C-alpha positions as CSV (number, residue, x, y, z in Angstrom):
1,M,145.4,-327.8,-28.8
2,N,146.7,-329.9,-31.7
3,N,150.5,-329.9,-32.1
4,N,150.4,-329.6,-35.8
5,T,149.1,-326.1,-35.5
6,G,152.5,-324.9,-34.3
7,F,151.7,-324.1,-30.7
8,Q,150.1,-325.7,-27.6
9,L,148.4,-323.9,-24.8
10,S,148.4,-325.4,-21.2
11,D,147.7,-324.1,-17.7
12,N,150.4,-323.5,-15.2
13,D,150.6,-322.3,-11.6
14,Q,149.4,-318.8,-10.4
15,N,146.5,-318.6,-12.8
16,G,148.8,-318.4,-15.9
17,V,149.1,-320.3,-19.1
18,S,152.1,-321.6,-21.0
19,L,152.3,-321.4,-24.8
20,A,154.7,-323.9,-26.3
21,L,155.9,-323.2,-29.8
22,S,157.1,-326.0,-32.1
23,G,158.1,-326.7,-35.6
24,D,159.1,-324.3,-38.3
25,W,157.7,-320.7,-38.3
26,I,158.7,-319.5,-41.7
27,Q,156.8,-318.3,-44.8
28,G,154.7,-321.1,-46.3
29,S,154.9,-323.4,-43.3
30,D,151.9,-324.7,-41.4
31,H,152.3,-322.5,-38.3
32,G,149.6,-321.5,-35.9
33,Q,147.2,-318.5,-36.4
34,F,146.9,-315.9,-33.7
35,S,143.1,-315.8,-34.1
36,A,142.9,-319.4,-32.7
37,L,145.1,-318.5,-29.8
38,E,143.1,-315.3,-29.1
39,I,139.9,-317.4,-28.8
40,E,141.5,-319.8,-26.5
41,L,142.9,-317.0,-24.3
42,G,139.6,-315.3,-24.2
43,T,138.0,-318.4,-22.6
44,R,140.7,-318.8,-19.9
45,H,141.3,-315.2,-18.8
46,P,144.9,-315.8,-17.6
47,D,147.0,-313.4,-15.5
48,Q,150.2,-314.4,-17.2
49,L,151.2,-315.7,-20.6
50,S,154.6,-317.6,-20.8
51,V,155.9,-318.4,-24.3
52,D,158.3,-321.3,-24.6
53,G,160.4,-321.8,-27.7
54,A,162.4,-324.8,-26.7
55,T,161.1,-327.0,-29.6
56,L,161.2,-324.4,-32.3
57,G,162.7,-325.2,-35.7
58,Q,163.5,-322.6,-38.4
59,W,162.0,-319.2,-38.0
60,D,161.8,-315.8,-39.7
61,S,159.6,-312.7,-39.5
62,V,156.5,-314.9,-39.2
63,L,157.5,-315.8,-35.7
64,M,158.3,-312.2,-34.8
65,A,154.9,-311.1,-36.0
66,F,153.1,-313.7,-34.0
67,L,155.1,-312.9,-30.8
68,L,154.3,-309.2,-31.3
69,Q,150.6,-309.9,-31.6
70,C,150.8,-311.8,-28.4
71,Y,152.7,-309.0,-26.7
72,N,150.1,-306.4,-27.9
73,Y,147.2,-308.6,-26.8
74,C,148.6,-309.0,-23.3
75,G,149.4,-305.3,-23.0
76,E,145.9,-304.2,-24.0
77,R,144.3,-306.6,-21.4
78,G,146.8,-306.2,-18.5
79,I,148.1,-309.7,-18.9
80,G,151.8,-310.5,-18.0
81,F,154.0,-311.6,-20.9
82,D,157.4,-313.3,-20.9
83,T,159.4,-315.5,-23.2
84,R,161.8,-318.3,-22.5
85,N,164.1,-320.8,-24.4
86,M,163.9,-318.6,-27.5
87,P,166.4,-318.9,-30.3
88,E,169.3,-316.5,-30.4
89,G,168.2,-313.1,-31.7
90,V,164.5,-313.4,-31.0
91,E,164.6,-311.7,-27.6
92,K,166.6,-308.8,-29.1
93,L,164.3,-308.3,-32.0
94,L,161.3,-308.4,-29.7
95,Q,162.9,-305.8,-27.5
96,V,163.4,-303.5,-30.6
97,A,159.9,-304.1,-31.8
98,T,158.4,-303.2,-28.4
99,A,160.8,-300.4,-27.5
100,V,158.4,-297.7,-28.7
101,K,154.9,-297.7,-27.2
102,P,151.9,-297.6,-29.6
103,H,150.6,-294.1,-30.3
104,S,147.8,-293.1,-28.0
105,E,146.2,-289.9,-26.8
106,S,148.2,-288.1,-24.2
107,E,146.6,-287.3,-20.8
108,E,146.3,-283.7,-21.9
109,Q,144.4,-284.6,-25.1
110,R,142.0,-286.8,-23.2
111,R,141.0,-284.1,-20.8
112,P,137.7,-282.2,-21.5
113,W,138.3,-279.0,-23.4
114,W,136.9,-276.8,-20.6
115,E,139.7,-277.9,-18.3
116,S,142.2,-276.1,-20.5
117,L,140.5,-272.8,-19.5
118,N,141.6,-273.2,-15.9
119,P,143.3,-269.8,-15.0
120,I,146.0,-271.5,-13.0
121,E,146.8,-273.8,-15.9
122,L,146.8,-270.9,-18.4
123,V,149.2,-268.9,-16.1
124,R,151.5,-271.9,-15.8
125,K,151.7,-272.5,-19.5
126,A,152.3,-268.8,-20.1
127,F,155.1,-268.7,-17.5
128,E,156.7,-271.8,-19.1
129,D,156.5,-270.2,-22.5
130,V,158.0,-267.0,-21.3
131,L,160.9,-268.8,-19.7
132,E,161.5,-270.9,-22.8
133,S,161.5,-267.7,-25.0
134,L,163.9,-265.9,-22.7
135,A,166.3,-268.9,-22.7
136,F,166.2,-269.0,-26.5
137,V,166.7,-265.2,-26.8
138,G,169.7,-265.5,-24.4
139,E,171.2,-268.2,-26.6
140,V,170.7,-266.0,-29.6
141,A,172.3,-263.0,-27.9
142,I,175.4,-265.1,-27.0
143,A,175.6,-266.4,-30.6
144,T,175.4,-262.8,-31.9
145,M,178.3,-261.7,-29.6
146,R,180.3,-264.7,-30.9
147,L,179.5,-263.7,-34.4
148,L,180.7,-260.1,-33.9
149,L,183.9,-261.5,-32.4
150,G,184.4,-263.8,-35.4
151,K,184.1,-267.0,-33.3
152,A,180.7,-268.2,-34.4
153,N,180.1,-271.3,-36.7
154,T,177.9,-269.3,-39.1
155,R,178.4,-269.9,-42.8
156,F,178.1,-267.0,-45.3
157,T,176.8,-269.4,-47.9
158,D,173.8,-270.2,-45.7
159,F,173.2,-266.5,-45.1
160,R,173.3,-265.7,-48.8
161,N,170.8,-268.5,-49.6
162,F,168.4,-267.4,-46.9
163,C,168.6,-263.8,-48.1
164,Y,167.4,-264.9,-51.5
165,Q,164.6,-266.9,-50.0
166,A,163.4,-264.1,-47.7
167,G,163.9,-261.3,-50.3
168,P,163.5,-261.9,-54.1
169,D,161.4,-265.0,-53.6
170,A,158.9,-262.9,-51.6
171,F,158.5,-260.1,-54.1
172,G,155.4,-261.5,-55.7
173,I,153.2,-261.8,-52.6
174,V,154.6,-258.6,-51.1
175,S,153.8,-256.7,-54.3
176,L,150.3,-257.9,-54.4
177,T,149.4,-257.2,-50.8
178,S,151.1,-253.8,-50.8
179,V,149.2,-252.5,-53.8
180,L,145.9,-253.8,-52.4
181,V,146.6,-252.3,-49.0
182,G,147.4,-248.9,-50.5
183,M,144.2,-249.0,-52.5
184,I,142.2,-250.0,-49.4
185,L,143.7,-247.1,-47.4
186,A,142.9,-244.7,-50.2
187,Y,139.3,-245.9,-50.6
188,L,138.5,-245.8,-46.9
189,G,140.0,-242.3,-46.6
190,A,138.2,-241.1,-49.7
191,V,134.8,-242.2,-48.4
192,Q,135.1,-239.7,-45.5
193,L,137.1,-236.9,-47.2
194,Q,134.7,-236.6,-50.1
195,Q,132.1,-235.4,-47.7
196,F,134.2,-232.3,-47.1
197,G,135.5,-231.9,-50.6
198,A,139.0,-232.7,-49.4
199,Q,139.7,-235.9,-51.4
200,I,143.1,-234.5,-52.3
201,Y,144.3,-235.4,-48.8
202,V,143.9,-239.0,-49.7
203,A,147.6,-238.8,-50.8
204,D,148.6,-237.7,-47.2
205,L,146.7,-240.5,-45.7
206,V,148.2,-243.1,-47.9
207,V,151.8,-241.8,-47.7
208,I,151.8,-241.5,-43.9
209,G,149.9,-244.7,-43.4
210,M,152.1,-246.8,-45.6
211,L,155.4,-245.4,-44.4
212,R,154.7,-245.5,-40.7
213,E,152.3,-248.4,-40.3
214,M,150.7,-250.5,-43.0
215,G,153.7,-251.0,-45.2
216,V,155.9,-252.6,-42.5
217,L,153.1,-254.3,-40.7
218,M,151.6,-256.1,-43.7
219,T,155.1,-257.0,-44.9
220,A,155.8,-258.5,-41.5
221,V,152.5,-260.4,-41.4
222,V,153.3,-261.9,-44.9
223,M,156.8,-262.8,-43.8
224,A,155.5,-264.4,-40.6
225,G,153.2,-266.6,-42.6
226,R,155.7,-267.3,-45.3
227,T,159.3,-267.2,-43.9
228,G,158.6,-267.8,-40.2
229,A,156.6,-270.9,-40.9
230,A,159.3,-272.1,-43.3
231,Y,162.0,-271.7,-40.7
232,A,159.9,-273.7,-38.2
233,A,159.2,-276.4,-40.7
234,Q,162.8,-276.7,-41.8
235,L,164.2,-276.8,-38.3
236,G,161.4,-279.1,-37.1
237,T,162.1,-281.6,-39.9
238,M,165.8,-281.5,-38.9
239,Q,164.8,-282.2,-35.4
240,T,162.7,-285.1,-36.5
241,N,165.6,-286.5,-38.6
242,E,168.0,-286.0,-35.6
243,E,170.2,-283.7,-37.7
244,I,170.2,-281.1,-34.9
245,D,171.4,-283.8,-32.5
246,A,174.2,-284.7,-34.9
247,I,175.3,-281.1,-35.1
248,T,175.3,-280.8,-31.4
249,T,177.3,-284.0,-31.0
250,M,179.9,-282.6,-33.4
251,G,180.4,-279.7,-31.0
252,I,178.7,-277.1,-33.2
253,S,176.0,-274.8,-31.7
254,P,172.7,-275.2,-33.5
255,I,171.9,-271.6,-32.7
256,E,175.1,-270.4,-34.5
257,F,174.9,-272.8,-37.4
258,L,171.2,-272.9,-38.1
259,V,169.4,-269.9,-36.4
260,M,171.9,-267.0,-37.0
261,P,172.0,-267.3,-40.8
262,R,168.2,-267.3,-40.9
263,M,167.8,-264.4,-38.5
264,L,170.4,-262.2,-40.1
265,A,168.9,-262.8,-43.6
266,L,165.5,-261.7,-42.4
267,V,166.9,-258.7,-40.5
268,V,168.8,-257.6,-43.7
269,M,165.9,-258.2,-46.1
270,M,163.0,-256.8,-44.1
271,P,163.9,-253.1,-44.3
272,L,164.3,-253.4,-48.1
273,L,161.0,-255.2,-48.5
274,T,159.4,-252.5,-46.3
275,V,160.6,-249.7,-48.5
276,Y,159.5,-251.6,-51.6
277,A,156.0,-252.3,-50.0
278,S,155.5,-248.7,-49.0
279,L,156.3,-247.4,-52.5
280,L,153.9,-249.9,-54.0
281,G,151.2,-249.0,-51.5
282,I,151.6,-245.3,-52.5
283,V,151.2,-246.4,-56.1
284,G,148.1,-248.4,-55.2
285,G,146.6,-245.3,-53.5
286,G,147.3,-243.2,-56.6
287,I,145.3,-245.7,-58.6
288,V,142.2,-245.1,-56.4
289,A,142.9,-241.4,-56.4
290,G,142.9,-241.3,-60.2
291,G,139.4,-242.8,-60.1
292,M,138.3,-239.9,-57.9
293,G,139.3,-237.3,-60.4
294,I,142.7,-236.5,-58.9
295,S,145.3,-236.2,-61.5
296,A,148.7,-238.0,-61.2
297,L,150.5,-234.7,-60.8
298,Q,148.2,-233.5,-58.0
299,Y,148.6,-236.8,-56.2
300,I,152.4,-236.7,-56.5
301,N,152.7,-233.1,-55.3
302,Q,150.4,-233.7,-52.3
303,A,152.3,-236.9,-51.5
304,Q,155.6,-235.0,-51.6
305,G,154.2,-232.6,-49.0
306,A,153.2,-235.4,-46.7
307,F,156.6,-237.2,-47.2
308,A,158.9,-236.8,-44.1
309,F,162.1,-238.4,-43.1
310,S,160.7,-239.2,-39.7
311,H,158.0,-241.4,-41.3
312,I,160.7,-243.5,-43.0
313,V,162.7,-243.8,-39.8
314,V,159.7,-245.1,-37.9
315,G,159.0,-247.7,-40.6
316,L,162.6,-248.9,-40.9
317,L,163.0,-249.2,-37.1
318,K,159.8,-251.3,-36.9
319,S,161.1,-253.5,-39.8
320,F,164.3,-254.4,-37.8
321,V,162.3,-255.2,-34.7
322,F,159.7,-257.2,-36.6
323,A,162.3,-259.2,-38.5
324,A,164.0,-260.2,-35.3
325,L,160.7,-261.2,-33.7
326,I,159.6,-263.3,-36.7
327,A,162.9,-265.1,-36.8
328,V,162.9,-265.8,-33.1
329,A,159.3,-267.1,-33.2
330,G,160.0,-269.4,-36.2
331,C,163.4,-270.7,-35.2
332,R,162.3,-271.3,-31.5
333,S,159.3,-273.3,-32.6
334,G,161.4,-275.4,-35.0
335,I,164.2,-276.0,-32.5
336,N,161.8,-277.1,-29.8
337,S,159.6,-279.2,-32.1
338,G,158.8,-282.8,-31.4
339,R,160.0,-285.7,-33.5
340,S,157.0,-286.4,-35.6
341,S,155.3,-285.1,-38.7
342,A,152.4,-283.9,-36.6
343,A,154.8,-282.0,-34.3
344,V,156.4,-280.3,-37.3
345,G,153.0,-279.1,-38.5
346,Q,152.2,-277.9,-35.0
347,A,155.5,-276.0,-34.8
348,A,154.8,-274.2,-38.1
349,T,151.4,-273.2,-36.8
350,E,152.8,-272.1,-33.5
351,A,155.5,-270.0,-35.3
352,V,152.9,-268.0,-37.3
353,V,150.6,-267.4,-34.4
354,T,153.4,-266.5,-32.0
355,A,155.0,-264.2,-34.5
356,I,151.7,-262.3,-35.2
357,V,151.1,-261.8,-31.5
358,Y,154.7,-260.5,-31.1
359,L,154.1,-258.1,-34.1
360,I,150.9,-256.7,-32.7
361,V,152.3,-256.1,-29.2
362,A,155.6,-254.7,-30.5
363,D,153.8,-252.4,-33.0
364,A,151.6,-251.0,-30.2
365,A,154.5,-250.5,-27.9
366,I,156.6,-248.8,-30.6
367,N,153.7,-246.5,-31.5
368,I,153.2,-245.4,-27.9
369,L,157.0,-244.8,-27.5
370,F,157.2,-242.7,-30.6
371,Q,154.1,-240.7,-29.6
372,Q,155.7,-240.0,-26.2
373,V,158.9,-238.7,-27.8
374,G,157.1,-236.8,-30.5
375,I,158.3,-238.6,-33.5
């Protein structure tokens, strides 16, 4: 190959080729093009490519781009690649440029989708997820004890900010969903009760349903999609930016510094939002009852008869449990997130899905427990 192109290709022993670089490899110089080298290599099919920079002149990023193209070409075709007699700094820059492998599908992503339905694989993943969750819950329990003893690195300023995010900022969506759920409950009950002329009992259905079940459950679902996903995205982004690693290096527990303020804020605000949602749901039921010919006074009197302290206790107890589960699901997904934008999105999705599963299972378990004790 002509020397004025900047490189010369020659055969060497053991079915390899030597690539001798010469001249200046800087912007605007008459250096070689990789396309010409690629054609030449395609005709020789070597097992090894050795790049020699003994006669190189000045160089800049043009040389590094050319060497990186050579490295990637050899890597894709299983050709050995080495460099020799390179100027000072070239080897280090090449090592930095090739330290991270190009993005490719993982072995799990390349497998057919039906292999993911293997019962053994599903059990293994479920077992690993349970172990990871238990480990995270254990760390949270330890951080809680340290907080009660006054030894935790938890800042009140963070707690106050997260209280505002989980509480007042959520009023709009909680108000809308609560009123609509109350109206839906009243409408469904009215369809059946009207057949017996007992539509006045719509008030009982709405009050009991909102206080014990729908008020807290719908609020928890909204908070799982809103706050739980936000926690996962925030912590996942911090993981991507290596902020969590920096906190750990400083000797500060990420659980105490990042997770506890979020969890405590949600545990404090969820009962308040639950009471607020239940009241708005009862108002929504009254709107539907008014359309059925039930006066506001009749609705209020009937609602007072259905109102019981035990219903409020059930709803509030559920709200504490649901808040803790949402915070655990969101923070665990964020803390264990990968270090890429795709991993952060996956963590947010996982947080919402996991939180909703936790809510449904916990709600069923609590209802069965209360039924057994007669509450």
